[in-house]
DRENGU-847565 format. One line per 2 residues: number of its first residue (from 1); their letters; for each residue x, y, z of C-alpha. Coordinates in nm, 3 decimals, always signed. Example, Ala and Ser with C-alpha at 12.3 -4.5 7.8 and 13.67 -1.06 7.14 Angstrom:
! residues 2
1> as> +1.230 -0.450 +0.780 ~ +1.367 -0.106 +0.714
This chain:
! residues 366
1> mk> +6.113 +8.767 -0.330 ~ +6.211 +8.452 -0.189
3> rk> +6.023 +8.136 -0.296 ~ +5.926 +7.892 -0.036
5> kr> +6.080 +7.558 -0.063 ~ +5.836 +7.265 -0.115
7> ki> +5.877 +6.957 +0.090 ~ +5.911 +6.630 -0.124
9> hr> +5.670 +6.372 -0.040 ~ +5.805 +6.028 +0.001
11> hp> +5.622 +5.712 -0.006 ~ +5.679 +5.514 +0.308
13> vv> +5.929 +5.219 +0.253 ~ +5.762 +4.876 +0.165
15> fw> +5.898 +4.573 +0.327 ~ +5.821 +4.381 -0.005
17> sr> +6.024 +4.628 -0.197 ~ +6.321 +4.562 +0.028
19> ik> +6.294 +4.193 -0.017 ~ +6.281 +4.232 -0.391
21> ly> +6.617 +4.378 -0.375 ~ +6.769 +4.063 -0.235
23> wp> +6.599 +3.816 -0.468 ~ +6.928 +3.667 -0.590
25> ll> +7.023 +3.575 -0.243 ~ +6.681 +3.418 -0.156
27> vw> +6.708 +3.189 -0.484 ~ +7.057 +3.068 -0.376
29> ig> +6.913 +2.996 -0.016 ~ +6.624 +2.801 -0.167
31> ai> +6.847 +2.619 -0.405 ~ +7.070 +2.530 -0.121
33> al> +6.803 +2.405 +0.090 ~ +6.639 +2.187 -0.212
35> ay> +6.990 +2.045 -0.276 ~ +7.038 +1.949 +0.097
37> ll> +6.695 +1.762 +0.097 ~ +6.766 +1.577 -0.225
39> ys> +7.106 +1.498 -0.083 ~ +6.967 +1.373 +0.247
41> fs> +6.688 +1.172 +0.114 ~ +6.809 +1.045 -0.208
43> gr> +7.122 +1.188 -0.331 ~ +7.393 +1.028 -0.086
45> fg> +7.464 +0.738 -0.318 ~ +7.416 +0.921 -0.660
47> rl> +7.403 +0.704 -0.967 ~ +7.501 +0.331 -0.934
49> dg> +7.561 +0.100 -1.226 ~ +7.379 -0.223 -1.252
51> vv> +7.279 -0.494 -1.484 ~ +6.977 -0.728 -1.522
53> rv> +7.064 -1.024 -1.328 ~ +7.124 -1.341 -1.568
55> vr> +7.006 -1.673 -1.449 ~ +7.143 -1.952 -1.637
57> de> +7.083 -2.329 -1.666 ~ +7.404 -2.495 -1.757
59> ia> +7.317 -2.817 -1.924 ~ +7.581 -3.089 -1.895
61> pi> +7.576 -3.470 -1.902 ~ +7.652 -3.699 -1.609
63> et> +7.863 -3.948 -1.795 ~ +8.103 -3.920 -2.083
65> ar> +7.915 -4.027 -2.400 ~ +7.890 -3.924 -2.764
67> vl> +7.622 -3.674 -2.895 ~ +7.372 -3.843 -3.106
69> sv> +7.165 -3.537 -3.184 ~ +7.100 -3.165 -3.104
71> nv> +6.752 -3.082 -3.101 ~ +6.733 -2.711 -3.056
73> vp> +6.914 -2.381 -3.179 ~ +6.991 -2.070 -2.997
75> gq> +6.706 -1.848 -2.949 ~ +6.444 -2.129 -2.942
77> rv> +6.193 -2.136 -2.676 ~ +6.140 -2.483 -2.500
79> da> +5.926 -2.616 -2.229 ~ +6.018 -2.805 -1.898
81> gd> +6.100 -3.184 -1.995 ~ +6.186 -3.096 -2.370
83> vl> +6.487 -3.326 -2.486 ~ +6.751 -3.072 -2.578
85> iq> +7.032 -3.325 -2.661 ~ +7.026 -3.693 -2.700
87> md> +7.341 -3.877 -2.621 ~ +7.426 -4.227 -2.749
89> ts> +7.302 -4.511 -2.540 ~ +7.426 -4.795 -2.727
91> vl> +7.657 -4.923 -2.458 ~ +7.381 -4.896 -2.178
93> da> +7.130 -5.071 -2.427 ~ +7.378 -5.362 -2.439
95> ql> +7.399 -5.365 -2.051 ~ +7.017 -5.352 -2.011
97> si> +6.964 -5.625 -2.263 ~ +7.207 -5.854 -2.080
99> ek> +7.053 -5.771 -1.740 ~ +6.700 -5.822 -1.878
101> lq> +6.799 -6.173 -2.002 ~ +6.973 -6.271 -1.680
103> me> +6.660 -6.156 -1.494 ~ +6.416 -6.341 -1.713
105> rq> +6.638 -6.659 -1.656 ~ +6.666 -6.612 -1.289
107> ft> +6.281 -6.610 -1.252 ~ +6.238 -6.876 -1.508
109> re> +6.476 -7.098 -1.306 ~ +6.297 -7.015 -0.971
111> vq> +5.948 -7.101 -1.092 ~ +6.083 -7.424 -1.253
113> rl> +6.249 -7.518 -0.931 ~ +5.928 -7.469 -0.732
115> de> +5.718 -7.658 -0.975 ~ +5.973 -7.931 -0.941
117> ti> +5.944 -7.927 -0.570 ~ +5.554 -7.943 -0.570
119> rs> +5.567 -8.231 -0.809 ~ +5.835 -8.398 -0.580
121> le> +5.627 -8.325 -0.250 ~ +5.323 -8.483 -0.423
123> lr> +5.499 -8.803 -0.548 ~ +5.659 -8.854 -0.186
125> ra> +5.306 -8.815 -0.030 ~ +5.162 -9.060 -0.254
127> ed> +5.445 -9.293 -0.177 ~ +5.396 -9.251 +0.174
129> qa> +5.032 -9.291 +0.174 ~ +5.068 -9.619 -0.007
131> el> +5.316 -9.730 +0.233 ~ +5.099 -9.620 +0.526
133> nv> +4.794 -9.819 +0.381 ~ +5.012 -10.134 +0.359
135> ln> +5.155 -10.083 +0.688 ~ +4.795 -10.053 +0.823
137> ge> +4.701 -10.399 +0.682 ~ +5.028 -10.549 +0.815
139> lk> +4.974 -10.418 +1.153 ~ +4.630 -10.560 +1.186
141> rm> +4.770 -10.892 +1.076 ~ +5.048 -10.878 +1.323
143> ek> +4.810 -10.792 +1.599 ~ +4.610 -11.089 +1.533
145> ll> +4.922 -11.301 +1.515 ~ +5.030 -11.149 +1.866
147> kq> +4.698 -11.241 +2.026 ~ +4.771 -11.608 +1.917
149> nl> +5.132 -11.556 +2.050 ~ +5.265 -11.647 +1.703
151> vd> +5.489 -11.332 +1.692 ~ +5.689 -11.127 +1.958
153> aq> +5.554 -10.813 +2.077 ~ +5.855 -10.625 +1.980
155> sv> +5.788 -10.654 +1.607 ~ +5.418 -10.508 +1.661
157> ys> +5.554 -10.219 +1.854 ~ +5.805 -10.148 +1.564
159> lr> +5.537 -10.146 +1.318 ~ +5.316 -9.922 +1.521
161> ar> +5.612 -9.656 +1.556 ~ +5.658 -9.674 +1.192
163> kn> +5.294 -9.619 +1.136 ~ +5.264 -9.325 +1.359
165> il> +5.563 -9.165 +1.182 ~ +5.400 -9.208 +0.853
167> qe> +5.072 -9.074 +0.969 ~ +5.225 -8.744 +1.072
169> tv> +5.442 -8.710 +0.776 ~ +5.134 -8.767 +0.546
171> ar> +4.933 -8.510 +0.754 ~ +5.210 -8.241 +0.688
173> yp> +5.220 -8.293 +0.313 ~ +4.917 -8.065 +0.235
175> em> +5.073 -7.756 +0.449 ~ +5.391 -7.823 +0.272
177> ia> +5.254 -7.827 -0.079 ~ +5.027 -7.533 -0.008
179> at> +5.323 -7.326 +0.111 ~ +5.540 -7.435 -0.202
181> kt> +5.241 -7.325 -0.422 ~ +5.213 -6.984 -0.249
183> er> +5.595 -6.931 -0.304 ~ +5.543 -7.038 -0.651
185> aa> +5.239 -6.785 -0.713 ~ +5.457 -6.511 -0.553
187> ay> +5.764 -6.590 -0.784 ~ +5.529 -6.585 -1.078
189> qr> +5.388 -6.254 -0.976 ~ +5.752 -6.106 -0.955
191> qt> +5.835 -6.253 -1.295 ~ +5.517 -6.114 -1.467
193> tl> +5.578 -5.762 -1.289 ~ +5.940 -5.792 -1.418
195> ir> +5.825 -5.869 -1.769 ~ +5.589 -5.562 -1.761
197> fl> +5.852 -5.351 -1.609 ~ +6.087 -5.460 -1.887
199> sg> +5.842 -5.398 -2.167 ~ +5.764 -5.051 -2.022
201> vk> +5.402 -5.117 -1.914 ~ +5.334 -4.898 -1.612
203> qg> +5.032 -5.032 -1.403 ~ +5.118 -4.882 -1.074
205> ee> +5.324 -5.187 -0.986 ~ +5.676 -5.128 -0.803
207> pq> +5.971 -5.324 -0.955 ~ +6.088 -5.603 -0.709
209> le> +6.410 -5.586 -0.526 ~ +6.580 -5.835 -0.786
211> ak> +6.509 -5.553 -1.063 ~ +6.657 -5.250 -0.852
213> sl> +6.994 -5.293 -1.038 ~ +6.792 -5.289 -1.372
215> gl> +6.612 -4.989 -1.272 ~ +6.943 -4.813 -1.193
217> lq> +7.057 -4.886 -1.555 ~ +6.730 -4.751 -1.671
219> mr> +6.793 -4.440 -1.482 ~ +7.140 -4.394 -1.615
221> rd> +7.001 -4.433 -1.975 ~ +6.723 -4.177 -1.928
223> af> +6.999 -3.932 -1.793 ~ +7.133 -3.969 -2.146
225> al> +6.857 -3.740 -2.274 ~ +6.962 -3.391 -2.168
227> ra> +6.618 -3.222 -2.086 ~ +6.519 -2.874 -1.997
229> nr> +6.436 -2.828 -1.620 ~ +6.198 -2.533 -1.666
231> pg> +6.076 -2.317 -1.947 ~ +6.315 -2.086 -2.108
233> iv> +6.504 -1.977 -2.409 ~ +6.826 -2.153 -2.548
235> sr> +7.124 -1.914 -2.508 ~ +7.407 -2.107 -2.642
237> vm> +7.479 -2.454 -2.799 ~ +7.836 -2.571 -2.741
239> ce> +7.824 -2.908 -2.897 ~ +7.766 -3.095 -3.226
241> py> +7.653 -3.425 -3.342 ~ +7.909 -3.713 -3.300
243> qv> +8.111 -3.505 -3.052 ~ +8.221 -3.670 -2.733
245> ls> +8.131 -3.469 -2.424 ~ +8.310 -3.543 -2.103
247> sg> +8.114 -3.596 -1.767 ~ +8.012 -3.233 -1.650
249> qe> +8.109 -3.064 -1.948 ~ +7.865 -2.773 -2.046
251> al> +7.679 -2.865 -2.359 ~ +7.414 -2.581 -2.362
253> tl> +7.307 -2.283 -2.177 ~ +6.937 -2.220 -2.103
255> ip> +6.799 -1.874 -1.976 ~ +6.480 -1.981 -1.781
257> da> +6.177 -1.771 -1.747 ~ +6.215 -1.600 -1.388
259> pl> +6.131 -1.277 -1.247 ~ +6.386 -1.003 -1.340
261> qi> +6.609 -0.865 -1.075 ~ +6.861 -0.606 -1.091
263> lg> +7.233 -0.653 -0.960 ~ +7.371 -0.329 -0.853
265> fl> +7.748 -0.246 -0.776 ~ +7.797 -0.024 -0.464
267> pe> +8.152 +0.126 -0.403 ~ +8.316 +0.014 -0.074
269> sk> +8.335 +0.371 +0.060 ~ +7.938 +0.362 +0.092
271> ah> +7.908 +0.016 +0.204 ~ +7.769 +0.096 +0.539
273> ev> +7.501 +0.348 +0.414 ~ +7.251 +0.081 +0.266
275> kk> +7.002 -0.153 +0.423 ~ +6.741 -0.391 +0.297
277> gm> +6.407 -0.235 +0.203 ~ +6.537 +0.084 +0.068
279> sa> +6.346 +0.209 -0.251 ~ +6.536 +0.274 -0.576
281> li> +6.463 +0.404 -0.936 ~ +6.577 +0.178 -1.213
283> sk> +6.623 +0.334 -1.555 ~ +6.770 +0.201 -1.881
285> ky> +7.113 +0.348 -1.957 ~ +7.070 +0.382 -2.318
287> st> +6.695 +0.463 -2.346 ~ +6.448 +0.751 -2.233
289> it> +6.179 +0.490 -2.103 ~ +6.027 +0.603 -1.768
291> pv> +6.208 +0.468 -1.462 ~ +6.032 +0.219 -1.247
293> ka> +6.057 +0.174 -0.880 ~ +6.241 -0.124 -0.708
295> tl> +6.312 -0.244 -0.360 ~ +6.657 -0.347 -0.234
297> ia> +6.591 -0.720 -0.113 ~ +6.957 -0.863 -0.078
299> ig> +7.296 -0.703 +0.008 ~ +7.613 -0.903 -0.052
301> pe> +7.775 -1.040 +0.259 ~ +8.139 -0.942 +0.147
303> vm> +8.328 -0.668 -0.003 ~ +8.468 -0.802 -0.332
305> al> +8.617 -0.677 -0.662 ~ +8.339 -0.518 -0.895
307> pg> +8.344 -0.540 -1.272 ~ +8.581 -0.319 -1.441
309> ri> +8.346 -0.151 -1.652 ~ +8.197 +0.051 -1.364
311> sn> +8.539 +0.210 -1.279 ~ +8.606 +0.576 -1.407
313> ip> +8.972 +0.498 -1.415 ~ +9.071 +0.256 -1.690
315> gr> +9.266 -0.043 -1.568 ~ +9.154 +0.016 -1.204
317> rl> +8.943 -0.222 -1.046 ~ +8.694 -0.094 -0.774
319> rg> +8.580 -0.304 -0.464 ~ +8.230 -0.290 -0.300
321> lr> +7.910 -0.458 -0.254 ~ +7.673 -0.625 -0.485
323> li> +7.316 -0.532 -0.435 ~ +6.993 -0.719 -0.559
325> fk> +6.707 -0.519 -0.632 ~ +6.343 -0.638 -0.709
327> ln> +6.136 -0.446 -0.947 ~ +5.799 -0.317 -0.822
329> ed> +5.656 -0.272 -1.170 ~ +5.705 -0.442 -1.511
331> mp> +5.988 -0.302 -1.730 ~ +6.114 -0.419 -2.075
333> ll> +6.446 -0.545 -1.989 ~ +6.691 -0.806 -2.132
335> pg> +6.900 -1.034 -1.926 ~ +7.243 -0.878 -1.883
337> et> +7.112 -0.530 -2.004 ~ +7.301 -0.221 -1.845
339> vs> +7.082 -0.003 -1.597 ~ +7.113 +0.289 -1.378
341> ih> +7.015 +0.272 -1.015 ~ +6.922 +0.573 -0.799
343> im> +6.902 +0.481 -0.438 ~ +6.630 +0.693 -0.275
345> gt> +6.618 +0.591 +0.095 ~ +6.381 +0.392 +0.309
347> pa> +6.009 +0.359 +0.224 ~ +5.931 +0.629 +0.484
349> nq> +6.068 +0.912 +0.274 ~ +5.923 +0.791 -0.038
351> kl> +5.637 +1.039 -0.046 ~ +5.875 +1.329 +0.015
353> id> +6.092 +1.210 -0.268 ~ +5.805 +1.165 -0.494
355> fi> +5.697 +1.516 -0.417 ~ +6.045 +1.661 -0.462
357> rh> +6.088 +1.473 -0.808 ~ +5.713 +1.525 -0.957
359> pf> +5.526 +1.784 -0.739 ~ +5.239 +1.815 -0.975
361> rk> +5.212 +1.468 -1.071 ~ +4.909 +1.407 -0.837
363> nn> +4.749 +1.717 -0.968 ~ +4.781 +1.611 -1.328
365> ee> +4.653 +1.258 -1.252 ~ +4.333 +1.395 -1.091
């Protein structure tokens, strides 16, 4: 007796089951797409080397002189206007003393001359007035004699002419004396101002023209005190007391308090792929501190040799552009410290880049 064959029931093919058979391929496709996105928006430049830009104030004397004292040490914080190095001013002090003495004598002679002029004018006025009085009496007597025909008319006319001249002269003396006294008062005021200027008293009065050379000497003397132009920290001191410094020779280096900027080095092959306003991530090269965002604010105008330390091949100097980034957040960095720079693209791509790098950050923050 033959057995009847039973048909085997097969489940219908499920589409999802077929997809599971090809999951490795799908993973590779997704990885390629993600890599493409990262490359398009943030991976074109890879990692760039950079350093924290160092701003240095090089303190140097204007004139050759001997160092009198060094008032700071490396690492010391200073404020604007602090005297860092005092140069020897003995030669200028001698010149100032001579100039002051000459100025004082000059004004003293001028005041004495004007005093003598006033006394001379007053004496001459008295003499002319006395002569005029005598001449008036003589003229009256001569006019009486002329009426009696005892003298000629020419003598009377001569006396009248002399009288008129003396009257005009005597009338001018008060004006001349007043003008001389005004000039003397001005000279005395200039002398007083000069004395105050020489003694260092400041009362809002500008030194006169005669004291300009003296003021220049004083300015030169003030420049012998090498001061800090702005707050900062002393980096290096390259001189010692009693050492002679030449004009322009660096004596001290000051690192001023200034906003930190990052100096990046971009190879020449990618020089045309950057533009101002691009975003970047700045991270410490030898630290695990969270990177901070930065913005590209300046691009070097020329392709030039880059520092040798960024080259992967020893002894080979690369060429490229220098980029300057501004930190958007605070980060504990030291001037000259090495950093890594990841250029991410334009600000329009920032949201996508942040999502790719930290897809769950927003949810975690909420």
